[in-house]
C-alpha positions in Angstrom: -60.9 160.9 -89.3 -58.4 161.7 -86.0 -54.8 161.3 -86.2 -55.2 159.6 -82.6 -55.7 155.7 -82.8 -57.2 155.9 -79.6 -61.3 156.2 -79.9 -63.0 157.7 -77.1 -66.6 157.8 -79.4 -66.6 161.9 -79.2 -65.4 163.7 -82.5 -64.1 162.3 -85.1 -64.1 158.4 -85.5 -61.0 156.4 -85.8 -63.1 153.3 -86.2 -64.8 152.1 -89.5 -68.2 151.1 -89.6 -68.8 147.1 -89.2 -72.0 145.0 -89.2 -72.3 143.3 -85.6 -74.5 140.2 -85.1 -77.2 141.3 -82.5 -78.2 138.8 -79.8 -81.2 138.9 -77.3 -80.8 137.1 -73.8 -83.5 136.8 -71.0 -83.7 136.5 -67.5 -86.5 134.2 -67.9 -88.4 131.4 -69.6 -90.0 132.5 -73.0 -93.4 131.3 -71.9 -94.5 133.2 -68.6 -97.9 132.2 -66.9 -98.9 134.2 -63.7 -101.2 136.1 -61.4 -101.7 139.5 -62.5 -99.7 141.5 -60.3 -96.8 144.2 -60.7 -94.0 142.5 -62.0 -91.0 143.2 -64.1 -89.0 140.8 -66.6 -85.6 142.1 -67.4 -83.8 141.1 -70.8 -80.5 142.3 -72.3 -79.4 143.2 -75.8 -75.7 142.7 -76.9 -73.7 143.4 -80.0 -71.0 141.6 -80.9 -68.4 145.0 -81.7 -68.6 148.4 -80.4 -70.2 150.8 -83.0 -69.6 154.3 -84.1 -73.1 155.3 -83.9 -76.2 153.9 -81.8 -77.9 150.6 -82.5 -81.7 151.0 -82.0 -83.3 147.6 -80.9 -87.3 147.4 -81.7 -89.8 145.8 -80.2 -93.6 144.8 -81.0 -96.4 142.9 -79.9 -97.3 140.4 -82.5 -100.3 138.8 -81.0 -102.5 138.5 -78.1 -105.2 140.3 -76.3 -103.5 142.1 -73.1 -103.5 145.9 -74.1 -99.8 147.6 -74.3 -99.7 150.4 -71.6 -102.7 148.7 -69.6 -102.3 145.5 -69.0 -98.4 145.5 -69.8 -95.8 147.7 -70.7 -92.7 147.6 -73.4 -90.5 150.3 -74.7 -90.9 150.6 -78.3 -87.2 150.6 -78.6 -84.2 150.3 -76.7 -80.6 151.9 -78.0 -77.2 150.3 -77.3 -75.2 153.8 -77.2 -72.3 154.4 -79.6 -69.0 152.8 -77.8 -71.0 150.2 -76.1 -72.0 146.7 -76.2 -75.1 146.3 -74.5 -78.4 147.6 -72.9 -80.8 146.0 -70.7 -84.3 147.1 -70.1 -87.7 145.3 -68.8 -91.5 144.1 -69.8 -93.4 145.4 -66.9 -96.8 143.5 -66.5 -99.6 145.5 -64.0 -102.3 144.9 -62.1 -105.6 146.3 -61.8 -108.8 145.6 -59.9 -111.1 144.8 -63.0 -112.1 140.8 -62.9 -111.2 139.7 -66.5 -110.8 136.6 -68.6 -106.9 135.4 -68.7 -105.2 138.0 -71.2 -102.3 136.9 -73.4 -99.3 138.9 -75.0 -96.6 137.8 -77.5 -93.8 140.2 -77.6 -90.9 140.1 -80.3 -87.7 141.9 -78.6 -85.5 142.5 -82.1 -88.0 142.4 -85.3 -85.3 142.3 -88.1 -85.7 146.1 -88.8 -82.5 146.7 -86.9 -79.7 149.0 -88.8 -76.2 148.7 -88.6 -76.3 144.8 -87.5 -75.6 141.9 -89.8 -78.0 139.3 -88.1 -80.6 139.5 -85.7 -80.7 136.9 -82.8 -84.2 138.2 -81.4 -86.6 136.4 -78.9 -90.3 135.8 -79.0 -91.9 135.8 -75.0 -95.0 135.1 -74.4 -97.5 136.0 -71.2 -100.9 134.7 -69.9 -101.7 136.8 -67.4 -104.6 135.3 -65.4 -107.0 137.4 -63.2 -108.0 135.2 -60.6 -110.4 135.1 -57.5 -109.7 134.1 -54.4 -110.4 130.7 -54.7 -109.0 129.7 -58.2 -106.1 128.0 -58.7 -103.6 128.3 -61.6 -101.5 125.6 -63.1 -98.8 126.1 -65.4 -96.5 123.4 -67.2 -93.9 124.1 -69.1 -91.0 121.5 -70.2 -87.6 121.0 -71.9 -85.7 118.4 -73.1 -83.4 117.0 -70.7 -80.3 117.6 -72.8 -79.3 119.6 -75.8 -81.4 118.2 -78.9 -80.3 119.1 -82.4 -81.5 118.3 -86.2 -79.4 116.6 -88.5 -77.6 119.9 -89.7 -76.5 120.9 -85.7 -79.4 123.1 -85.4 -81.1 123.5 -81.7 -84.5 122.2 -81.7 -86.7 123.7 -79.2 -88.6 122.5 -76.5 -92.0 123.0 -77.9 -91.0 122.2 -81.4 -89.5 118.8 -79.8 -92.8 117.8 -78.0 -96.2 119.2 -77.6 -97.8 118.0 -74.1 -101.3 118.5 -73.0 -102.3 119.7 -69.0 -105.2 117.1 -68.0 -107.1 117.6 -65.0 -108.4 114.1 -64.0 -109.9 112.3 -61.3 -107.4 110.5 -58.6 -105.8 107.6 -59.3 -106.5 108.7 -63.1 -109.4 107.1 -64.5 -111.1 110.1 -66.1 -110.2 113.0 -67.8 -112.4 116.2 -66.5 -110.8 119.0 -68.7 -107.4 119.8 -70.4 -105.2 122.7 -71.7 -103.8 122.2 -75.1 -102.1 125.3 -76.7 -98.9 125.6 -78.9 -96.5 126.1 -75.9 -96.4 126.0 -72.4 -99.9 124.9 -70.9 -102.0 126.8 -68.5 -105.1 125.3 -66.6 -107.3 127.3 -64.2 -109.2 125.2 -61.5 -111.9 127.4 -60.3 -112.9 128.3 -56.8 -116.7 126.7 -57.7 -115.1 123.4 -58.7 -116.3 120.7 -56.5 -114.2 120.1 -53.4 -112.0 116.7 -53.6 -108.6 115.2 -54.9 -107.6 115.9 -58.2 -104.9 114.9 -60.6 -102.5 117.2 -63.0 -101.5 114.6 -65.7 -99.3 115.3 -68.7 -99.4 113.5 -71.8 -98.7 114.0 -75.4 -100.8 115.6 -78.6 -97.6 115.3 -80.6 -93.7 114.8 -80.6 -90.8 114.1 -82.8 -90.8 110.6 -81.9 -88.4 109.8 -84.5 -85.6 111.5 -82.0 -85.7 109.8 -78.5 -85.4 112.5 -75.8 -86.3 112.9 -72.3 -88.6 115.6 -71.2 -88.5 117.6 -67.9 -91.6 118.9 -66.7 -92.3 121.9 -64.5 -95.6 122.3 -62.7 -96.0 125.7 -61.3 -99.2 126.6 -58.7 -100.5 130.2 -57.9 -103.4 131.6 -56.2 -104.1 134.9 -55.2 -103.1 135.6 -51.8 -101.8 132.3 -51.1 -99.5 130.4 -53.3 -97.0 132.3 -55.3 -95.0 130.0 -57.8 -95.1 126.8 -55.8 -92.6 124.7 -58.3 -92.6 121.1 -58.9 -89.8 119.5 -61.1 -89.6 116.4 -62.7 -86.6 114.9 -64.6 -86.9 112.7 -67.7 -90.9 112.4 -66.9 -91.3 111.1 -70.4 -89.8 110.5 -73.5 -90.4 111.7 -77.0 -90.9 107.7 -78.0 -93.8 107.8 -75.4 -96.1 109.7 -77.9 -99.3 106.9 -78.2 -102.2 106.4 -76.7 -103.0 105.5 -73.2 -98.8 106.5 -72.0 -98.6 109.7 -69.5 -97.5 111.1 -66.5 -98.7 112.0 -63.0 -97.4 115.3 -61.6 -99.5 115.8 -58.9 -102.8 115.2 -56.9 -104.2 118.3 -55.5 -106.9 118.3 -52.8 -109.5 121.2 -52.7 -111.6 122.0 -49.5 -113.1 125.5 -50.6 -110.9 127.8 -51.4 -107.9 125.6 -49.9 -105.5 123.6 -51.5 -103.4 120.7 -50.7 -100.4 119.1 -53.0 -98.8 115.9 -53.3 -96.2 115.1 -55.8 -96.7 112.1 -57.4 -94.1 111.8 -60.1 -95.2 108.7 -61.7 -95.2 107.7 -65.3 -97.8 105.1 -66.6 -97.7 101.8 -68.2 -99.5 99.9 -70.8 -102.6 97.7 -69.3 -101.2 94.6 -70.9 -103.8 92.4 -69.3 -106.0 93.0 -72.2 -103.4 90.9 -73.9 -104.3 87.5 -72.1 -106.3 85.0 -74.0 -106.0 82.4 -77.4 -104.9 84.0 -80.6 -105.1 82.0 -83.6 -104.1 83.0 -87.5 -101.7 81.8 -90.4 -98.2 81.5 -90.5 -95.6 81.5 -93.0 -95.7 77.6 -93.1 -99.4 77.6 -94.0 -98.7 78.3 -97.7 -96.3 75.2 -97.8 -97.9 72.6 -95.2 -101.2 73.8 -94.5 -100.6 74.1 -90.6 -102.5 77.3 -89.1 -101.4 78.5 -85.9 -102.6 79.0 -82.3 -101.0 80.2 -79.2 -102.2 81.2 -75.5 -101.2 84.2 -73.6 -101.4 85.0 -69.8 -100.4 87.9 -67.9 -98.9 87.3 -64.5 -99.5 89.5 -61.2 -96.4 91.6 -62.3 -97.8 92.3 -65.9 -95.4 90.2 -67.5 -96.7 88.7 -70.6 -96.0 84.9 -71.5 -97.2 82.9 -74.4 -97.5 79.1 -75.0 -97.7 77.4 -78.2 -95.7 79.4 -80.8 -94.7 77.1 -83.6 -96.3 74.2 -82.2 -98.2 73.4 -85.5 -95.0 73.1 -87.6 -93.4 71.6 -84.9 -95.5 68.8 -84.5 -96.6 68.6 -88.1 -93.6 69.2 -90.7 -90.7 68.7 -88.0 -92.5 65.3 -86.9 -91.3 65.5 -83.2 -93.9 64.8 -79.9 -93.7 67.8 -77.4 -93.6 66.1 -74.1 -93.6 69.3 -72.1 -93.3 73.4 -72.5 -92.2 76.0 -70.9 -94.2 79.4 -71.2 -91.7 81.7 -72.7 -91.6 85.8 -71.6 -92.1 88.5 -73.8 -90.8 91.9 -73.3 -92.5 94.9 -74.7 -89.5 97.0 -75.8 -91.4 99.7 -77.5 -95.0 100.1 -76.0 -95.9 103.0 -78.8 -95.2 100.8 -81.8 -95.9 97.4 -79.7 -92.4 96.0 -80.8 -91.2 93.2 -78.2 -88.6 90.5 -77.9 -88.3 86.9 -76.8 -84.7 86.4 -74.8 -83.5 82.7 -75.4 -85.1 80.9 -72.6 -86.1 77.0 -72.3 -89.2 76.1 -74.6 -89.8 72.3 -75.7 -88.9 69.1 -74.3 -89.8 66.3 -77.1 -89.2 63.0 -78.6 -89.0 61.8 -81.9 -89.7 58.2 -82.6 -89.6 57.5 -78.8 -86.1 58.9 -78.5 -85.9 62.2 -76.0 -84.3 64.9 -77.8 -82.1 67.8 -77.0 -84.1 70.3 -75.3 -85.1 73.4 -77.4 -84.8 76.7 -76.3 -86.7 79.8 -78.2 -85.8 83.4 -78.6 -87.5 85.7 -81.4 -89.0 89.0 -82.0 -92.3 90.5 -83.0 -95.0 93.5 -82.8 -98.2 93.6 -81.1 -100.9 95.9 -82.7 -103.1 97.6 -80.5 -105.2 99.8 -82.6 -107.8 97.4 -83.9 -110.9 95.9 -82.6 -108.9 93.0 -81.6 -104.8 93.1 -81.1 -102.8 91.8 -83.4 -99.3 90.1 -83.1 -96.5 89.0 -85.4 -93.7 86.4 -84.2 -90.7 85.7 -85.7 -89.4 82.8 -83.4 -85.6 81.2 -83.4 -85.2 77.8 -82.3 -82.2 76.8 -80.3 -80.8 73.4 -79.9 -77.2 71.9 -78.9 -76.0 75.2 -79.5 -77.3 75.8 -83.2 -80.4 77.5 -84.0 -82.7 77.1 -87.1 -85.8 79.9 -88.3 -87.1 78.3 -91.4 -84.2 79.0 -94.1 -82.4 76.2 -93.0 -85.1 74.1 -94.5 -85.2 75.8 -97.8 -88.1 77.6 -96.5 -89.0 81.2 -95.6 -87.9 82.6 -92.0 -90.8 81.3 -89.6 -93.5 84.0 -88.9 -96.8 83.7 -87.1 -99.5 86.2 -87.8 -102.0 86.0 -84.9 -105.1 87.8 -83.9 -106.7 87.6 -80.5 -110.0 85.8 -80.4 
């Protein structure tokens, strides 16, 4: 040990050995799709405290069919010299003259075998290297949460754990899926130069998501074509939400018009809505008052030009049966679907019925409520929980020693 307290990292050290933390940062996104070309991707490895010995960091290819030294090159190790806090290096992608299928490589930077460190926060990076002909168009879709999302312990949830999206190639406007890309992370689709000319749509939808966490998803769509298009990027903020992970909901990002080996693009940026026209018709079934009074239920739904759903006939059988009033007129009530995936809806308080009792006109009734629509069966089913409003008061069943009003209906 030197008598000098100033460490110059030569000769004897005046520092005690410690176990720092090690962190890897990237100058690029973890998942990359590119047309085969000579290109470098930089990374930096940092430790939290200077050390009296070198710190060696290991890299390895953990999966993929691309060949190290041919399709790409990585250093087997990088070294943070004693007395330094960081080192930088690159992963290099190579071009060749061979026409090959798309090749992939997944590389781990910081394997956990590093000595003299307490913890290793490494990075896993994936490359999809497309070897295209002149007429091919490659589309890459990546995504991230619009804001940080954490689990119950405060740990960050990675974008591809939060949501698994599919990249669809469809007609335009979207009525038919021609093909799709559905991997475990960012998606890549190659539209072949041999594909028929025409207009196509690139559409995102969910394969799976942590739908119990409501989080907006930002989507990035990038196009490449050999010699013509290099990294043309389209960004879509809050395109989807994790609660949208159900059949029928999607996001049309862009249309591409193909003419020979040439492509033109138009951003669309449009989220789909459910086709509610299928709900129009007569619904029938039983209600909670059936057991007590024998009254069945029937309602009629209509869908207007704006796609809004209106219902007529809620609780009519109870109203004119047990309640004993004559309905003079009624106003269809608007149903607002609050969650298209679960089918949850609400009925905000609105005018409903004008009636008479023993010939006397009664104070007008309003109606509010909630319920669900289930689209999964051969015919949709609907459960309605109505609440009546009259003269500042409300009733929904228990007020008359009954159970809460509920109607269980199936579209005829």
